[in-house]
N, C-alpha and C positions, 0 to 999 in steps of 0.2 A: 956169504950167500946174498945175492941181490934180490931183494923182495920186490923191487919196483918192476912193474910189467909195462909193456907198451900198450897204451890205450889206442884202440883202433876204432875210428868212426865208420862203422859199417854203413850207416845211412848215407854219408857223403860218398862212399865208394860204390854205392848201389846203382848209380846211374839214373836215379829217380829225379824227375823234374817236379818241383813243388809249384803248384799254380794257386795263387791267393787271389780270389775274386775281389777282395777288398781293395786291391791295388787298382782296380778299374773304377772305384768309387769316384764319381765326378764331383769336383769341388764346387762350392757355391751354396748359398742359403736355399733352403726349401721353404716355400710359402703356400699355405692353403687359403685360397680365396673362396669364401662361402657366400653364395648369392642369397642365402636366407636373410642376410642383413639388408637386402634391397627389397624384400617383400613387404607389401602393404598388409599390416596387421598379421604378418607371418603366414599369410595364406596365398597371396597372389602377387604377381608382378604387374605393376601398372606401367604401361609403355611410356607414357609421358614423363612420369617421375624417374623411371629408369634411364631414359635418354638424357634427362637433365643431369642425373648423377654421373653418367658416363662423360658428359661434356665437362663437368666441373672437377672430376676426380684427378688427383695427382698420380699419373701413371708412371712417373719417373721413379717412384719408390720400388718398382719391380726390376730396376736396372740390374742386369747380371744374375738375376735369381731364377730358380727353377720353381715354376708355379703350377699348382694343381687347382683346377676350378671345379667346384662341386656345389650341391645344394643339400644340406643336411636336414632341411625341413621337409615335411610331407606336403609338398605343394607341386602343382604343375607349372613348370617353367618352360616357356617356349625355347626351342633350339636356337633361334636367332639371338636370344639374350646371351647365351654362352659364346656364340660367334662374335657378338659385339665386344665382349670382354677380351676375347683372344685377339681381335683386331686392334684394340687399344693397347694391350700389353705387348704385342709382338715387336714393336720397335725397341723395347727395353729388356724384356725377359729373355733369358738364355734358353729356357724351355717352357712350353705351355702344354699341359695335358688336361683332359677331362677326367675327373676322378678324384680319389683321395690321395693322401701322401704315400700310401702303399703303392697305388697305381703309378704314381710319379717315379718311385724308385724302380719299379719294374721296367718302365719305359727307359729310364736313364741307363740301367744295366743292359737292356736289350740293345740300345744304340752302341754302347761301348763294345759289346760282344760282336755286333755286326761289323765293327771296324777292326776286329782282331785278326792278325795274320795267322791263321790256323796251320798253315803249311810248315811253320817252324817246329811244330809238334809231331810231324810225320815220323812214324816208327819209334816214337819215344814212349817211355813208361812215365805216366803222369799221375801225380797225387794232387787231387783237388783239396785244398785246405778246408777244413770243416768248421773252424770257429775262430773268432777274433773279436776285436773291439768294435768293428763296424758291422752292422746288421745287413746281411746280404739276402735278398729275396730268394725263396726256393726256386722260383722261375729261372733265376740266373744259373743255378746249379744244373737245372734240367736243360736249359739252352746250351750251356757250355758242354755238357755231356753229349748231347746230340751232335754238336759240331765236332768234338774230338773223336767220337766213335768211328767216324769215317777215315781218320788219319792215324790215330795213336795205336801203339802196340798194346798198351794196357792202360786202364783208368782205375784209379783207386780213390777212396774218399777218406779223409781224416788227416793224420800227421804221418810223416815218413816212418816213425817208429811204431805206429799203431794204425793200420789201415783196414778199410773194408773194401774188398774187391768189387768192382762194378762191371768191368769188361776186360776180356783178354782175347786178342785176336788169335785165331787158330791158323798157324803157319803151315 
């Protein structure tokens, strides 16, 4: 009697397409530039001192990096100061955003999703992978789901062997 049985991979045969948002993770270092270090006594920005700093600072250190510009101090910083930083970083940095590192990740994923060819998922059954080594902002899951809802036959969240249904088109 043959005890060996054929093992069938039902997940592979299901026709599900697994979508891993982590694959859209843009390469490159993330840097937080905190303007608090430019404040006089941690309270205010002095234009003359700030302009001198901007003139002397080595902006090449941001070459190819994704930069978030913020101020973590409770201080009033004029908008032009952030604009000046963006102007000096722009020839070098790959990305510049106003906000913290979380804001930066949201912008990076939004840009990646904006360039996604959503048509290749038309009438498909999609599983959006739920966990991994790379932290993906919740906003990316929301953005992707909104885009796929218009084209996919169904959308699930999790792993192909254990999913949570999100959407199923009524045919």
